[in-house]
C-alpha positions as CSV (number, residue, x, y, z in Angstrom):
1,M,29.2,-4.8,14.4
2,K,28.9,-1.9,11.8
3,K,25.9,-3.6,10.2
4,Y,24.0,-3.5,13.5
5,T,25.0,0.1,14.2
6,A,23.7,1.2,10.9
7,L,20.5,-0.7,11.5
8,F,20.0,0.9,14.9
9,A,20.7,4.3,13.5
10,M,18.0,3.7,10.8
11,M,15.6,2.5,13.5
12,L,16.2,5.7,15.5
13,A,15.7,7.9,12.4
14,F,12.3,6.4,11.7
15,G,11.3,6.3,15.4
16,I,11.3,2.5,15.4
17,A,13.4,2.0,18.5
18,H,10.4,2.5,20.8
19,A,8.1,0.1,19.0
20,D,5.5,-1.8,20.9
21,P,7.4,-4.6,22.8
22,A,4.3,-6.7,23.1
23,A,4.2,-7.3,19.3
24,K,7.2,-9.6,19.0
25,P,8.3,-10.4,15.4
26,T,8.6,-14.0,14.2
27,A,12.1,-15.5,13.6
28,E,11.5,-15.2,9.8
29,E,10.6,-11.5,10.2
30,V,13.8,-10.9,12.3
31,K,15.9,-12.6,9.6
32,S,14.5,-10.5,6.8
33,H,14.0,-7.3,8.8
34,S,10.4,-7.2,7.5
35,H,9.1,-6.4,10.9
36,L,11.0,-3.1,10.7
37,K,9.5,-2.3,7.4
38,K,6.0,-2.9,8.8
39,I,6.6,-0.5,11.7
40,A,8.2,2.1,9.4
41,A,5.3,1.8,6.9
42,K,2.8,2.5,9.6
43,D,4.3,6.0,10.2
44,N,5.1,6.8,6.6
45,P,2.4,8.9,4.9
46,C,3.8,7.9,1.5
47,H,3.3,4.2,2.1
48,P,-0.2,4.0,0.6
49,I,1.0,5.8,-2.6
50,K,4.0,3.5,-2.9
51,E,1.7,0.4,-2.5
52,A,-0.6,1.6,-5.2
53,C,2.3,2.2,-7.6
54,E,3.8,-1.2,-6.9
55,K,0.4,-2.8,-7.5
56,G,0.3,-1.0,-10.9
57,G,3.6,-2.6,-11.9
58,Y,6.0,0.2,-11.0
59,T,9.3,-0.9,-9.4
60,K,12.4,0.8,-7.9
61,S,15.1,1.7,-10.4
62,S,13.1,0.9,-13.5
63,H,12.8,4.4,-14.9
64,N,15.6,4.1,-17.4
65,T,14.8,0.5,-18.5
66,N,11.1,0.5,-19.0
67,G,9.8,3.9,-17.9
68,K,8.0,2.4,-14.9
69,G,10.2,3.8,-12.1
70,L,8.5,3.7,-8.7
71,F,9.3,7.3,-7.6
72,K,10.1,9.2,-10.8
73,D,7.2,7.8,-12.9
74,C,4.5,7.0,-10.4
75,E,4.8,8.4,-6.9
76,K,6.0,11.8,-8.0
77,A,3.1,12.2,-10.4
78,I,0.6,11.4,-7.7
79,I,2.3,13.7,-5.1
80,E,2.6,16.6,-7.5
81,G,-1.0,16.3,-8.5
82,T,-0.4,15.7,-12.2
83,G,-2.6,12.6,-12.1
84,A,-2.1,8.9,-11.5
85,P,-0.2,7.0,-14.2
86,E,-2.0,4.4,-16.3
87,G,-2.8,1.2,-14.3
88,V,-2.5,2.8,-10.9
89,D,-5.6,2.7,-8.6
90,V,-5.6,5.7,-6.3
91,T,-9.1,5.5,-5.0
92,G,-8.0,4.8,-1.5
93,I,-5.6,7.6,-1.3
94,T,-6.8,10.8,0.3
95,A,-5.8,14.4,-0.4
96,E,-4.5,14.6,3.2
97,Q,-2.2,11.6,2.6
98,T,-0.9,13.1,-0.6
99,A,-0.2,16.5,1.1
100,A,1.6,14.7,4.0
101,C,3.6,12.7,1.6
102,K,4.6,15.8,-0.3
103,E,5.8,17.5,2.9
104,R,7.8,14.4,3.8
105,V,9.5,14.2,0.4
106,A,10.3,17.9,0.7
107,A,11.8,17.4,4.2
108,V,13.9,14.5,3.1
109,K,15.2,16.4,0.1
110,A,16.1,19.4,2.3
111,D,17.9,17.1,4.8
112,R,19.9,15.5,2.0
113,R,20.8,19.0,0.6
114,Q,21.9,20.0,4.1
115,A,24.0,16.9,4.6
116,K,25.7,17.4,1.2
117,K,26.4,21.0,2.1
118,E,27.9,20.0,5.5
119,A,30.0,17.3,3.8
120,K,31.5,19.8,1.4
121,Q,32.3,22.2,4.2
122,T,34.3,19.6,6.2
123,W,36.7,19.1,3.4
């Protein structure tokens, strides 16, 4: 039950709970939750940057092992405007998408800081 409660909370956080009911996911998509990822990706301004980095060989949690971490080594460089890392094609990414992604990252960081602050105050 807790598993589904957390999933529903995630859906609400990303605005997925009111997805188009006409577009029904396949049984395989339901099993892997990939239909939720597709809906979330549509509304995420950082998604094109993430895709470009993944195509360039950057993966999550690889920063310490091979220096090709998805966020720390690739997405962050593109968002901050320091240039695209080697092997990453950013020709399809607009300045507006980059600015929107930068705002989203800043908002997520602020939310996390606030949550930590509130968690410390409850103790």
